[in-house]
N, C-alpha and C positions, 0 to 999 in steps of 0.2 A: 739707136739700139743700145742695150746693155753691153758692156765690154766683156763678152764671154771669152774665157781662156781656151776652153776645149769644146769643140762641136763634134759629137759622135754620130757617124752615119748609122742609121738603123733601117733596114728594109721594112717598109710599112706593112707588108703582108705577113711578117713573121711574128706570131703571137708571143708575148712575153719578153721580147728583145728590148723594148723600151724600158721596162722595169729593170732589166739587167744593166742597162746603160746608166740609169739613175742610181742604182745601188753602187756602181763603180765610181761614181763621183763626177760624172760629166756636168759641166756648166750648162750645156745645151745639147739637145738631141736634134738631129736632122732626120725626120721621118721621110724616107726616100720613096717617091712615086715614079722615079725615072729609071735610071740604068739598072738598079738593083732589083727591079720588079719585072718579071716576064710579062709580055703583052696580055696573056690570058688571065693574069692576076691583078691587073690594074684596078678594076672595079672593086674587087675584094679588098685591096690595099686601102682604097679611099674609105670603105666602110669600117675599116679597123682603126682609123685614126682617132676617133673619140675615146675608144677603150685604151689605146696606147697612151694618150695624154693623161687620162684619169689614173692609170697605173703608175706612170712616171711621177706625177705630182702628188700622189699619195705617199711616195717615198721621199721626194724632194720638192717641196712646195713651190720654190722659186725657180725651178729648172726652166731654161729657155726652150721653147718649142719652135723649130723651124721645119717647114715642109719643102722638100725639093720637088718642084712640080716638073711636068714635062715641058719641053721647049714650047715657046709661045705659039709656034706655027703648027704644032701637032694637034691631031684631032682630040686627044685626051686633055689638052690644056684647059679648055673652058670648063670641063667637068672638075678638074683639079681646083681651079679658083672658086668655083661654086661651092665646093666642099669646104675648103679651108676657112672661108669667111664665117662659117657657122660655128666654129669652135674656137677655143682659147689658144689660137696660134699667134705667135709673136711676129713671125716673118715667113716669107716664102723665099726659097733659094731658086733663082732662075738660071738655068744652064745656058752656056754658049751664047752669052750676050755679045753682040758685035757692034751695035750702034745705039745711041741714046734714044732714037726714035722708037726702038723696040720697047723700051721701058715706058715711054709715053703711052704706047698702046696698052701695055700691061696695067699702067695706072688707071686708064679709062675702064678697062675690063674689071679691075678690082673695085673701083668706085661704084660701078653699076651693081656688081654682086653684093657689095657691102650694103648698099641702099635696099636691095631686095631682102637681104637677111636682117635688116635693122641693126647692123653692127655700128657702134659709135666710135670705136677706136680703129684707126686705119692700120692695116697690116703693112709692115715695112718689107723691104726687098734686100736680099743679099744677091748682088750681081756677080756672076761667076765669069771670069775671063779665061776662056779655054782655047782661044784661037789667036793667031797673030793679029788679025783685024781688031779683035776685041781689045788686045793690049794696046794697040796704037790709038784706039779711041777711049782710052781709060779715063782721061780727064772729063770728057763730056758725059761718060757713063756714070762717074762718081757724082756728078751734079744733077743727074736725072731725078724725076719725082720718086719719092719713097725710099731711095737707096740709103740704107743704114749701115751697110758694110759692102766691101768689095773683096772678093776672093781671088788671090793670085794662084792659079793652078800651076803646079810644077812637077806633077807626078811622072815617073818614068813610064814610057810607053803609052801614055794617055793622049787625049785629043791635042793638048797643047804641045806635046813633044812632036807629034806628027805634023802639026800646023807650022811650028817654028822650025823644026828640023834639028833640034839640039840632041846631043847625046848626054843622057843623064849621068851625073856623078854624085856621090854622097856629099861632097863639098859644095856643090851647087853653083860653081863659077859660071856655068853656062846659062843660068837663070838669074844671075845677080842684077843685070840691067832690068829685066822684066819685073823682078820683085821690088827693086828700089822705085821703079816708076809707079807701081801700084800703091806703095806706101805714100808717095808724094801726092798722087791723085786723091786718095782718100783723106789724107791729113789736111788737104787744102779746103775741105768741105766740113763745116761744123757738124759734129755728132755722126761722122761717117768713119767706120772703123776698118782698117786694113787687116785682113786675115789671110792665111796661107795654108797650102796643103798639096799633097799629103805625103807622109812617110810610109812606104809600103813594106818595109822590112819588118815583119811582125815581131820577130824575136830579138832584133838588134836594138835594145833599149839604150845602149851607149851611143849608137849612131843617131837615134832619135833625139837624145838629149843635146848632142852637138848641133844637130839640125835646128832644134827649137831655140837654142841659145843664139845661134847665128841670126835667125829670123827675128827674135826679140831685139837683138842688137840693131837690126835695120829699122825697127820701129813698128813691127807687127804687134798686134794685141792678143792674137790667139791663133789656133790652128784647127783645121778639120782633121778628124781621125777615123780610121776604119776598124780599130780594135780596142776593146775596153782596157786591155793591158797597157795602153799608151796614155791613159788619162792621168794617172798619178804623176808621171814624168812631166807632161805638158803643163798641168796645173801648177806644179812646183816651179818650173822654169819661168812661167809667165806671171807668177805671183810676186808682188813687190817684196823685196827683202826687208825684214823688220828693222834691221840695223839701219838701212837706208831711209826707211820711214822716219825713224827717230832722228836721224841726221837732218832730214828736211824739216821736221817739226822744230828742232832747235835753231835751224837757220832762219826760219820764219820769225821765231821769237826774237832772235838777235837783231834782225832787220827792223821789227816793230819797235824794239827798244831804241834803236838808232833814230827812227822817225820821231819818236816821242821826245828825243833830245834835240830835234831840229836838223837832223842829218839825213841825207838821201842815200847814203851808202854806209857800209860797215865792213869790218874785218871779222870774218868768222872762221875759226880754225886755220888762221893764217892766210885765208883767201879773201880777196875783195868780192863783196856781194852788193848787188843793187836790185832795183825793181824787177829786172828781167830774170835774175836768179830766183827771186821770190815767187814770181809767176810760175816758173818751172816747178818749184818746190810745192806750191799749192796744188798744181795740177796732179803731181805725183801722189800727194797725200790723199786728194779726193778720189783718185783711181783706186788706191789701196783700200779706202773706206768702202767703196762700192763692192770691191772684190770680197772684203770681209763680211759685208752685209749679206751677200748672196751665197756665201760658203755654207 
């Protein structure tokens, strides 16, 4: 998957909300068919997905489109998957995943639906860990078919809080082990991104920024959001700093000059650098270029 910084939840049955999210600068929208949609509005929500996509991409051509489907065991799930394969959806967000075998079943369901719809590009999966069992199984879940991102759920009072039994605090000490484990599980798999969420204090932007900086420091690449006012802060925090980009570009140049002189290491701004440091620098610069291209 693309390394989105901000994923904004949008109830799929709310007309015009996807356009508002795109206007606010979200990297990706999560068109929600699950918790945010009442049972009697599920069918209507599915019908509104193509219009929501069209409106969002008319504003921001490269905006990511993720659809949160109903749990794979629910009666609505098959209808959700049959719908998403017909449109330009990048990924499905699957709630409450607890075992890798569930994702294997979803892979088979998606493959069948894609063949019927004549879809050539496979839809990726954002696996959401919302229970203690899911967190324990995180490594196998990250390696499951189609998984392009793993979401560490940490919200106050949500399913994960009830399942684990933690008491939420703004600093997040109670979920540090959980979050660190999800980062490691995702990072151990090529092209699988760790994301986190969510911050529920709508008006506390200072708290949001501290929360986002702590999570970025752990290794997360982005966050899920519930309000457009949070997008600017999260995009800024998760964007590579231009000074750091230039630092890494110059580091790469210094190393390449050393190699051309027959050396395998160099001193750059007083620090020893070798191939490992350059690999880190190149990855950082490539990430910055992807972010800039999608902005």
